[in-house]
N, C-alpha and C positions, 0 to 999 in steps of 0.2 A: 375057594377063591374063584370069583367070576370074572372072566376076561371076555370083553365084547369087541369084535372087529366089525366096523362098518364097511359094507360093500355097496357099490353103486355102479351104474352103467359106465363102462370104459375105465374101470379101475386097473391099475398096474399090478399084474399077478404076483410078482415076487414081493412087492410091498406088503401084501397081506399073507401070502403063503410062507414066506421066509420066517417072519415072526411067529406065525402059527406053529410051524414045525418046532421052534425052540420052546415057546411058552406052553405048548400042550404037554411037554414032558415034566412040567413043574408038579411036584407031589400035591395032590388035592386040588389041582386047578381044573376048571372047565372052561374051554374056549368055545365061544359060539359066534356065529355070524348073523348080522342083521342087515336089512336093506330098506330103502324107501317103501318098497312093496315086496311081498313074498313072491317067490318064483325064480326063474332063471335070470341071472345077472351076467352080462357079457363083459369080458375083460377087454382091455384096449387093443390087444393083438387079434382079437376076434375068434380065437380057437379054443377058449377054455370057459365055456358057460358053466356057471356055478349055481346050483339050486340052493336058495336061501329060504328057510322056512318061516322066518319071523320078520315083522316090521320093526324098525328102530323104535317106533313109538310105544312098543310093548315093553321096552326096558326103561325102568325108572331109576335104577341104580346099578352100579357094578363096581368092582374093585379096580379094574383097568379098562380104559377106553382107548382103542387104537384106531386112528384114521389113516388109511393108506392114501397114496396119491394116484395119479393117472389123469388122463384128459378130462374125465368126468368130475374131478375135484373142483373145477371152476364152476360147474353147475351147482354142485353141493354148496360151495361157498357163497352162492347167491340165493340160496333157499332159506328164507327167514324162519320157517317152521323147523327145519333141520338144525339151524344154528341155535335156535332157542333150546332145542333138545340137547345139543352139545353143552351149552352153558348149564342147563339143569343137571345133567348127569355128572358133569365135571365137578359140581359143588359137593358131590359125595364120593368121588373116586379116591383111591390111594395114589393112582398115577393116571394122567391123561397124556397120550403119546401120539406122535405122528411119524410117518415115513414119507420122504420125498415131498410132493406137493400137497400131501395131507396137511402140512403146516399152514397152507393157505386157508383151510377150513378153520383151524384153531385161531388163526389171526383174524379172520372175518368174524368169528364169534367174540372177538375182543379179548382173548386169553393171552395174547402175546404183546399187548400194547407196551411199548418201551422196553421190551425184553430182547436180549440177543436170542436168535433162533437160527436154525439151519433148514435147508430145503434143497431141491435139485438146483444145480448151478444155472439152469435155464430159466428159473422162476424167481430170481433174486428181486427184480424190480417189482414184481407182483407182491411178493411177501412184504417188502418195505412199504408198499402203497397202503397196506393195512396197519401200519404203525409199528411193525416189528423191526429189529435191527439185525440184518443178516451177518452171520459169521461163517466162514468156510470150514468150520469144524465138522467132524463126521457125526458126532452125537453131542447134543447140548442139553443140559439139565438145569432147570430152575425149580427147586423144591419138587412139587408134584407134576410138573410139566416137563416132558422130554420130547425134543424134536430130533429127527435124524435126517441126514442128507439124502441123496438120490438112491432109489431102488435097493441096491444090495446092502446099503447101510442099515436097513431095518434088521438085518441079522445081528449086527454089532449091537444095535440098540436093545434088541430082545435079550441078548446074553447079559448085558449090563442090567437090564430090568429084572432078569431072573435072579441075579445076585441080590438085588434090593428086596425082592419079594420072598426070597428064601435065605440063601447064604452063599458065600463065595465058592465053597466046595461043590454045592449042587449045580451052580451055574457052570463051573468048570467041567463037571461030569456031563452035563448036557452038551457042552461044546465038544467034548471028546466023543460022546455017543454019536453026534451028528458029523463028526470028523471035520469040523470047521477049522481048517488050517490053511488059509489062503496062500497060494503060491502062483499068482497070475503070470501068464506067459509074457505079458507086456506091462510096462510101467506107465500106462496112459489112463489111469483111473480117475484123474482129476484134471481140471482145466489148467492147473498150475504146472502139470507135467506133460500134457499132450501137445504135440505140434499143431500148427495152424490147420493143416489139411485134415487131421484127425478130428479136430473140433468142428470144422465145417461139415464133415461127413456125419458126425454125431447130431448136428443141428438138422441135417437132412433126414436122418432117421426119426427125429422128434417131430418133423413136419409130416411124417407118414408117407415118405417116398416108398413106392412099392418095392418089395424085395422078392426074390424068387420063392415061389411056393406060399407066399403070404399076401392076402388082400391089403389094400391101403387101410391103415388103422386109425387115421386121424391123429391129431396132435397128442403126443405122449407127455410123460413127466408129471 
């Protein structure tokens, strides 16, 4: 089973690393990263450079294609060569998936036209501008296409995908092995639950407001 995760400059780290942690435990699975150019790829927070050995153009087919989000997803979504590659690879996948604003890439490639899909809550208008229909669900599946909401939802998506690629017991075992048993200290994980001041602070974070110990990261999501 060949699972390919696209990385690009200013990707959101948990979008890619969360699903990687889950999917790499699938029996018989190989997870590999590709990028527009081989070498170091910088995440949106600026502190986790990842060495990616292969160009995306070297991949002609795979079982699973996963597109993470991040500020750089807007650049990817406007790259015609990369979008052609997404369409070409999607034609042979078992599943084509996205996390967060990775859905913008799938939508820009024409894969979400007229379909309900999810993404980060801050990118709803962008998603719908490509012809998708936003829904505030955490994970949305249409046959071979699966989109997931912001950042942490990629873990939920990956566990669901693990069940589809193997079986329910294996997926549950991976969930147990990674001890994914969310018990958040606050119930503000969605805009439907968060008070106005928390939403505004979250928007400030997305705009790259400097935080202690971190350089400005640019727009996230």
